[in-house]
N, C-alpha and C positions, 0 to 999 in steps of 0.2 A: 341388507337384512341381517347379515351375519354380524355386523358391527353394532347393531341396535337390538340385540336379543333382549336386553332388559326392558326396552320400550314395548317390544312385541309381547313379552310375558305380562306386562302391565295391562296391555290391551286384552289379552286372553282372560285375565282374571276379572277385568271390568265386564267383559261379555258374559262370563260365568255369573257374575252378580245380577246383570240385567236378565239373563235367562231364568235364574231362580225367582226373581221378583215377578216376571211375567207369568211364570208357571204357578207359583205358590200363592201369592197374594190374592188373585181373583177368586180362589176357592173359598175364601173367608168373607167375600163381599156379597151383599144382597143383590137380588135381581135388579137390573136397571129399571127405574120407573118409566112410565109412559112419557114419551117426548125427550128422553135422555139422549145425549150425544157423546161422541168419542172425546169431545172437548171437556165435558163436565162430569163424565162418569168413568171412573178408573177401570171398572170391569170391561166396559166397551172399548176403552182406549187400549187396554192390554190385548184384548182379542184382535183389534185392528192391527196393532203393531206386530203381534206374533204371527197371525195367519194372513193378514193383508199386506204386510211389508216384508217381514223377516224372511219367510220361506219362499215366496215367489222370487225375490231378488237374490236369494242364495242360489236358486236354480239358474237364474240368469248369469250370476257371477261365475259359476262353474263353466258355462259355455264361453264366457268372455276372457277369463284370466286363469282358467284351470282350477285346480283344487286348493287355491289360496285360502278359501274358507276353511278347509280342513286343517291346513298347516298354521294359520295365523289366528283364526277367530273361533273355531268350533269349541263350545264349552265341554262337550263330551270328550273330545280329543285331549284338551288340556287336563281334564280331571283324570282320565285313564292313564295318561303319561305321568302325572304327579303321583298317582297311587302306585304305579309301577316302579317309580324311583324309590319308594319307601316300602315296597311290598316284599313278597317272598322270593321273587325272582326265579320261579320254577320254569323249566323248559316247556316249550309249547308242544302239547301232545298231538299226535297224528290226527285224531278225530276232529280237533279244533281247526286244523288246516284245510279241511274239506272245502272245496270251492263253492259248494251249493248253499252254504249258510246265509250269505247276503241275499240270495234269491228268495229263500224261504222266509227270512226275516222281513224283507220288503213286502212280500205278499201278505204275510200274517199281520203285520202292523197296519198295512193299508186297509185290509178287510175288517180287522178288529176295530180300527178307528171309525169305520162307517157304522158298525153295529152299536157303538156307544156315542156316536155323534161328536167326534173329537174336535171338530171345528167350532162347535156351538157351546160346549159346556166345559167350564174350567177343570172340574175334577176328572173328567174324561181325559183331557189333555195332560193333566198331572199324572194320571195313572200310566198312560202310554209312554210319554216322553220322560217322565220322572223314573218310571220303571226301567227304561232303556239306559238312563244315566246311571242308575244304581248298578245295573248289570255291567256297564262299561267300567265303573270304578272297581267292582268286584273282580272282573277279569284282569284289569290292570294290576290290582294288588297281588293276585296269585301268579300271573305269568309275565315273563319278560323281565328285563332290567332296564327301566327307563325307556321302554318302547311302547308303541301303540298297537298292541296285539288286537284289541277290540276293533280298532279302525281297519286294520288290515284284513281280518278274517270274519268278523261278526256284525259289524255295523249295518243296520237295515238300509242305509242309503249309500253305502260304499260302492256297491255294484253300479247303482244308478249314476253316481258321480263319475265313476271310471268311464262309463259310456259317454256322458256328456262332455267330459274334459277333453275328449278326442277332438272337439271342435275349437278348442282354445287356440288363438293365434300366438300365444306365448307359452314357452315351456323351458324347463331346465334341461340342458343337453350336455352330454359328455363327449369330448373330442378324443377319439381313440389314439390318434397320433400324439397329441399332447400328453395324454395319460402315459403312454409308453416312454415318451422322451423326458419325462419329469425326473430331475436329479436332486431335488431339494429335500428338506426334511419331510417325514411322512406323518402329517398331523392326523389325529383321529377325528372321524366325522360321526356325529350322533344322528343317524338316520332313523327317526322314530318309526316310520312305516316299514322298516326292514328291507330296503331295496338294494339291489346290486348296482352301486353307483357307476361302476365302469360301463354298464350296459344301459345307462339312463338315456333313453332316446324318445320318450313320449310323455304325455301329461296324464295318462290314465291312472297310473298308480302313484305318481309323485304328488306329495302334499304341498309342494311349492312353498315350503317353509324357509328356504334360502340358506339353511345351515351348511349345505355342501357347496355353496357358491364359491368358486375359485379353488376348490380342492384339486391339488396336484396341477394347478394351472390349466385344468381341463374342463371344468364344469362351469357353465355360465347360463344366465337367462338369455334366451334367443327368440327372435321372432320367426314365424313360419306361416305358411298358408293354413287357414282353418280346415282345409281338406287333407292336409298332408298325412295325418295319422291314419285316417280312414282309407286313404288310397295306398298306404304302404303295403308292401308285398308280404309282410309277415302273416302268419296264420292267426285265426281268431278262435277263441274257445267256444265250445258249445254252450257252456254255462252263460257266458255274456250274451250270446245270440238268443238264447232261450229267455233270459231276463228281459231283453229288448222286446221280443215278440209277445210273450205271454204276460210279462210284468208291466212294462211301460205302455205298450199298445193294447194290452188286454185288461189286466186287473185295474190299472190306474185309470184308464178311460172309463171302464165300467163303474168305478167308484165315483167318478165325477158326474156321470150322467144319470144314475138310477133315480136320484131324488127329484129330477126334473122330467123324467121320462113318462109320457102318457102310456107307454107300453107297460111300465111297472104298475101304474095305477090300474090299468085294465086287468092285469094279471092278479093284482091284489083283490080287486072287487070280485072277479070270477072265483078265486080260491075261497074267499069269505062266504060267498053265496053257496058254493058247493058244500062247505062245512056246515053252514046253518041248515041247509036242506036235509042234512043227515044227522042233525042234532049233535054234532061233534064240535063242542065249544072250547075244548081244552086249548087248542092253538090260538084261540081268540083272546085268551087271558093276557093281561099286561102286568103280571106280577113278578116278572124277572128282576133280579137285582140290577142296580144301575151299572155295575162293573161287567155285566154280561150283555145286557141290552139297554138301550137308552131308557131311563126312567127318571124323568124330571117333571113331575106333575105341576110344580109351581110355575114352570115355563110352558106348560101345556104341550109337553113333548114326551110322549110315552110310546114305546114300541111293544107290540104284542109278540108272542112266540111266532106267529105266522109272519109278521113283518121281518123278524130276524131270519127265518128260513128263506123267505123270498129275496131278501137282500143278498144272502149267500148264493142263492141260486142264480140271481140276475148277474151279479158280478162274475161268478164262476162260469156261467154259461156264456157270457160275452167274451170272457178271456179265452175260453176254449174255442169259440167261434172265430174271433179275430186272430188269435195267435195261431190256431190250426190252419186257417185259410192262408195266412202269411207264410207259414212253414211249407205248406203244400205248393204254393206259388213259387217260392224260392227254390224248393227242391226240383220243381219242374224246370225252372230256369237253369239250375245247375246241370240238369240232364241235357239241355240244349247246348250249353257252353263247354262242358267237359272239364276245363282247367280252372274254372272259377267256382269255388264252393258256395253253398247256400249261406254259410256263416259269414263269409266275407261280403256277400251281397246284402245280408241283413244289416250290415253297418251303414248302408246308404240310408236307412230309415232313422238314424240317430237325430238329424236335424228336425224331422217331423215329430219325433217322440219328445225331444227336449223343448221345442217351442210349444208343443201341445201341453206339456206338463206346466210350463209357465202360464199359458192361457187358462188352464184349469184352476191353478192355485190363485191366480189373479181375479177369478170370479168373486172371491170373498172380498178382495180390495174394492171392486166395482160396487158390490152390494152395500158395503159400508159407506162409500162415498155418495152413492145415490141416496141413502137414508139421511145423509147430512145435507142434502139439497145441492150438492156440487154439480155443476153443468158438465155432462158427460157426452156431449155430442161427438167428441173426437174418438170415443172408445170403439164404435163400430168400424170406422175406416182403419183404425190401427189394428184391430183384430183381423180384419180382412187382409191387410197388408202382411201381417205376421204369418197368417195361415198360407197365403200365396207364396211368401218367401220360403217357408218350411217345405211346402210341396215342391216348388221349383228346385230348391237346393237338393232335396233327396232324389228327385228324378235325375238331376245332373250328375250326382255322385254315382247313381246306379248306371248311368250311361258310361261314365268313365271306367267303372269296374267291368262292365260288359265288354267294352272295347278292348280290354286286355286279353280277351279270349281269342284263340286262333280259329274259332268257329266262323262259318260263312256269314255274310251280311244278313240274309233272311233269318238265320237262327239267332243272331244277335238281336235283331229287331223283335223277334218273338220273345226272347228272354227279357228284353226291356219291358215289353208289354206285360209279361208276368210279374216283374218287379213292381210295376205300376199298380197292380191289383190291391195289395195291402195299403199302399200309399193313398190311393183314391178312396178306399173304404174308410181309412182313418180320417182323411180330410173331410169327407162327407159327414161323418159322425160329429166331428167338431163343428162343422158349419150348422148342422141341425141343432146341436146343443146351444151354440152361442147366438144363432140368429133366428131359429124357428121356435124351439120350445121356450 
């Protein structure tokens, strides 16, 4: 990778071009006519490629090969680094380094995307993703010098990728003994995400760009167990654990399920009837601008103010319920174990969260293929297998973590049962969404 930087940069700019085409061109295309397909309608094709292929398999790639997407393919990463190389080069302020920005950005973009139906309408996708790209370029232009300040501190999916990359069986690793024993020339390494290369021992923060490969004869791509990083004895940040519980298992799952939920439909009907009975019609109006709530009359897709409030309430309520229950269960497990904290126990949920995210995003893939008349009899068993794999993997990781405690056997068993509470709840919700609703 180090020897072929030119080819990698060419790939990055090709991805930037494809990204721009998929985001911008569909905005100017008419609605697909009746009977249109992804083969003969460019707007449907772009929607399928972007939401049905691009994002689900980006998530899968992070779990399989770490953050190579970030280092080699990501258009925002390439653009923010390019801007940084030609920008002001100012130092990074303390407020920008706050670790909570990726959590807030992920929650905000996920919820906002649901309010304006980002998966369904091109201008909504352009607003959110194009806005993110403009922000990435602006941050790159102002801060750093050839670095990816946006990716390190502000990117909405950076925290998510850092969690999922823990499962990667490949990572770049620094050998401390080789580092200390190196006596050759001291080449400069351009680490765009600003990592301490001497302590490089995991895939969470590394963008796997390969620029540091061979540095001081100490850094190389290495294979490892996909469980190694989660089972490592280092501490885990409260920010990462909170993103996992309240973001991936809370907000993300709520965002995937509200539109298919009969509970949401019943809640909406009850709220509308209550308003009508009191002659309060303001919330039933559907005059919100498209950039605030979905307003696509030509596509027969318009949200009222009530719809917007209920979507916010449903996603927020589910996130608080699921995340809060998981937090309470893990804190109780920590109380039983003593020496294993809830933040470390939370990491056992990463396989379930990652595979769940892939299943949720791939629902768009399945919807498009079904509309094309593709035979999908294999989808149900594959989904069952993936969900079972995720649940079993997370339970096994929890058991390995629990076993590291010095607590007595009954307390360990009780702690494992508590860890299984959020896992069972999440698996049940996914089963209901994929196989019942």
